[in-house]
N, C-alpha and C positions, 0 to 999 in steps of 0.2 A: 403288730406285725404278723404279716402270713408266714404260716412255715411248712414246705412241703415234704411230708412224711414220706412220698412214694420214692423220694432220691435219697440216697443214705451213701456216704464216702466209702471207698473200696476198702477193705479192712486186711486184707491177705498180705500186702506189704507191709502192714503194720506191725506192733508188737503184740497183736490180740490173741492171748489163751483160745477164745472162742473160735476163730478162724484158722488158727496155725497149729491146733493140734490133732486136726485129721488132713488129709490129702485134699488136693487142690480142688480135687472131683466132686467133693461131698458139701452138702450144704449143712451148716452146723445150726442147730435148732434147738441147742443143750443149756449149756450153762446160762443163768441168768444175768445178761448181758445184752442189751438192745443194741441195734444196728445203727440207729439215728444220731445225727449230730447232736452233741450237746448244747444246751441254749446259746445264742451268741451273746448275752451279757456274762455267762460263765467264763467263756472263753477270753472276753473282753476283761474280766477281772485278773484273770492267770495272766494276762499280756502286762497288764499294768504291775502286776505285782513284780513280773520280771525285771521292769526298768530299773527297780532298785537292785543294785549289783551284790546285796550282802544279803544270805539266805542262812541266817542264826537263829536259834532257839527262837521260838515264837510264843505270845502269850495268847492264851485264848481270848477274842474278841467280845466285849460287853454286849456292842449291836448284836451279834450271833444269838446271846441268848434272849434277848429282848424279842428279835425276830421268832424264835419258836414260842416264847410267850405267846405273841401275839398270833401267832398261827395254831396254835393248840384252841385259844379263846374264838377265834374267827372260824376255825373249822370244825369244832366240837363241841364248843362251849365250855371247853375245859379251863379252869382259872387255876394256874400253875405259878409258883414264885420262882424268880432266876435261880435263887442257891438249890431249887430242886434238878437242877441241869447239871450233868456230870458228862464231860466228852470223852470220846473213845476212838481209838483207830480205826475199829470196827465192829460190826453189829456181833459178829462170831464171838470176838474176845469178850463183848458183854454178857454173852451166854456163859462163858467157861468162868467168867469173874464170877456172876451172880451164882453159880453153881460151886464155887470154890469159898464163896463167903457163905452159905446157907449150912448149916449143921456141922457136920464131921465127918470124916471118913469113914465109910460103912452104912452112911446113912442113906436114903434113897430118893430117887426122883422120878418122877411121873410125867409122861408124856403122851399123847394122843398119837397113833399112827394111822398110816402113813403119814411121815412128815419129812420136813427139810434135814438132810443127813446130818448136821452138826447136833442138832437137837440129842441126836443118838450117842455122839462120842463126846459131848461136853461132860456127862454125868461121870464116865468112865474116865476121861482124862483127869479130874478132879478126885479119885477114889471113891465115888459114889457110887452105887447100886441104881442101874436104869430097870424102871418098869414102864411098861409099855401097854395102853390099851388102846384097840383098832376102834377106828369109828367107823359108823354104818354107813354104805354106801345103797340108796334107795335110787330105784328107777326114775324119772320123771319124763314129762314130755317131750323134752328135748335129749337127755341123756343122764347122767349119773348127778345125784347131790348127797353130797356128803354131812351127817350129822352127829353130833358127839353121842357118844352111846354111854350114859351115864349109869347105867348096870354095869358095863365094864369097869368103868372107874370106881366104883363101888367094891368089885370083887378084887380088884388090881391093888388099890391103898392100901399100906399096911402101917402097922405103927411107927417105923423108923422112917415112913416117909416124911420128908421136908419142906421141899418144893414141886410146884407144878407149874412147867413151861408151857406156855400157850402161844399159835402161830395163828394170829388173826391180824389182817387176812390171812388165809390159811395156803400153805406152799407144802404140798403141790395142786391142792383141790381146788383153789380159787374161792374157797366161800369167806363170805362178811357175815361174820357172826352178829345172828338178832340179839337185840337188848333184851328178851325173856331166855334165850339160850346162856349170855353172859351172866345174867342173874342166878340161873341156876347152876351154872358153873361156881361163881363166886359162892355161893349158900354152901356148894360140896366143900370148897377150899377151906373156908371158915370153920365149917363142922369138924373138920379134921386137922385144922390147926395149921393149913399149908400157906408158905409164902407162895406168892406170885411172879413170875418173870414173863412178860407178854411183847412176843416180838410183834411189832407193828409196823416194821420197814416198807410194806407196801401199801400202807393206810392211805395215801394220796391218790395210789392208782384204782379208785374206782371207775368201774365199768357200767354204761348206762343210768340208771337211776338208784344204783347203789349206794349206801351210806355205811360211815363207819363209825363206831363208838369203842372208845377203851375201857378195858373193865376195870380200870381203877377208877372209873365215873361213876361205877354202879351205887356205891356207898363210903362213908368217909372211913369207916373201917376197914373197907377193901383198897383203899388207895393206900393206908398206912402200911398195907403189905404187900405191895406190887411195885416192881421196876419196871418201867416201860422202856423197850429198848425202839429207837427212832434213828432216820438218817435221811439227809439228801439224795442218798447215792443211787438206791432204785428208780426214783421219782425222776431224776434231771440226769439221768444216765451219767453218772461220773462216780462210779465204785472205785474206780483205779485211783481215786485221790484220796481214800481213805479217813471219811470223817465222818464219824456216829457219836450218837448221845443215848444217857439213858436218863429216865425222868424218874425221880426219886423223892415224891415230898416229903416222906418221914425222915427227920434229920439222923435218929438212930440208926434206921436201916441203911442210910446213905452213908454212914460212917462205916459200917461194916462193910459195905461195897467198895469204899477207897481202900478200906484197909487190905481187902484181899487183893486190890490191884496193886499197891504200892510194891515199887521196886521191880516189877514184871512185866507192866504195862506201859508201852511210850507215849506220848503225849502225839496230838494229830500236828501233822505238819503243816507250814506256812499254806501251802496251796489247798490243801484240803478246808483251811479255814476260808480262804480268799473265796473259793468256789462256794463253799456254804451258803456263805453272806450274800453271794449277787443270785443264788439259785432262789433263795427265800425271798429276797427282795424284789427282784425283778423278773420272774420267770413264770407268773401266772399264767400270762398269754399263750406262752408255750405249752404248759402242763393243761391248759383246756384244750388244744387242738391236739395233743397226743393222747388224752384218754378217749377222746372222740375218733381217733385213727385206731385207738386199740380197739376199741367196741366194733366199730367194723371188721378189724380182723378176727376178732373172736366168732361174728356174725357168719363171717364167710367160710370157717374154718368148721364151725357146727355144721352150717348147710351141706358144706363140701362131705365131710363124713356121712352125714345122714342117706345124700341122695349117690354117693359113689363108691363106700366104705361101710356100710351098715354092718359090716361085722366088728367093726372097731367102736364102741362105746365112748363117750366122751362126758366130761364136767363141762357145765357152761358156767365158766368163771364170773363170780359178781365184782370180783377185784383182780389185781395182778395182771401179768400177760404171759401167764403159765396155764397149759392146760393138761389135763390128767387123763392119757386115753388108755382103755381096758381094751387088751387086746388077746383076751384068754379066749375067744374064739377062733382064732388062729390056730387054734390046736395045742395040746398040751405039750407038745415035743418043740413047739415054737420059742426060742427067744427073742420078744419084738426087739430087744435093742440091738443085739446080732443081727437079728431079719434085716432090718431096715439100714441099719450103717451098711453092711455087704452087698444086699439086692437091690437097695434102693438110692444108696449114697446120701441117705439122710442119719445124720447125727442127732441122736436124742439123748436122755437122761434116763439111765437103766431103772425102772421103778424097783427094782430089790434093795439097792442104795437107801431107801426110804423107809425100810423098816417091814415090819409084819403088814400085811394087807398091799403089799408092793409087789409081790408075785404076778408075772403077766400084764404088768403096766408098765408104760412109758409116760415122761415129761414131756411136753411139747413147748419151746420158747416161740410165741408168736408177737414176739417185740421186734419185728422185721418189715422189709416192704411189703407190700400186698403182691409184688412180682415174685419173691424169694418165698413165700407162702405159698402161693397158688404151685411154683415148680416143686416144692418140696412135697405136697398133697399129692402131686399129678405122678411123682415118682413112685411114692407110696402105694398107690392105685394100682400102678402098673405091676410093682413086686407083687402085691398080693395075687393079683388076677394071672400071673406068671407062675406061681408058685404051685 
């Protein structure tokens, strides 16, 4: 089936957080929520479930675990058992449950920055101490390329550190970390006796020739201390349906995770399960078309900025639909988030929310039609020229 990603439904009249937070004259390229219609098999699965008039408590479908196992084997060559999978109502829930289940109040959690804001709040939510180590941003031919700063990690880790939270593919920089990088990181965590929580929610959204590998695959001893968080939500544009999962091969670690969640984490709802089954079972052609479209959007964005806004640097994402824009050349007095919202009518994500290394940056979501992306970039160009 062919999908036309140049056409997207009008969302202003819906209950969209993305489109209804700002005024009607603002183009929203902020929250990680794509504008494309969800795949038809997902829509049909939800319609079929609506035919049954009872919406009681649901039971996790065995088929969904089988589909996840098959997908990990097919896409990554990673063999896991169905019992390793724990379903969750959201990936941020998984971050908080992991942080709660590892160590004790007062222990430390280490993260790289800039990073998805819930990485910064989960430790403090669970009475843990947050430690941050900035990544290194290096200039490349097309823009910025971020790398893990292992020296910074060594300087920052403490004897009280119990957990490292990884984002791979990385939000907001778009990196899909290489196997050598993951091996180096795994060695660091083993040496310091750290458990690993790896947020891999964007692992299916690979752009161009990029590849993904889970850090749990590096070695059996790494797999035994890793909680990997996944979801169909970003991949198939169904985040509002609330279905995520953790892959925890080690039985002891899995018991700790379940214990930390007991009594406070609700089950996944019936519609989330139905959508996830349809997504993983029937929507690969949709995903193939989506990745091609997002890759073209990324290339369009990078070329536009290079030709028309050379003052703004950008990452060239290897995965995700998120670009990280360096606006520091616009001047030290310019708040890029406020500037582009007020002067261009374009809503982006404020880089300061992503922790150390985010000052002077904004995150741009190019999971939209090419027309909307072009309009937003042109508004940004005009605002900079008129400033």
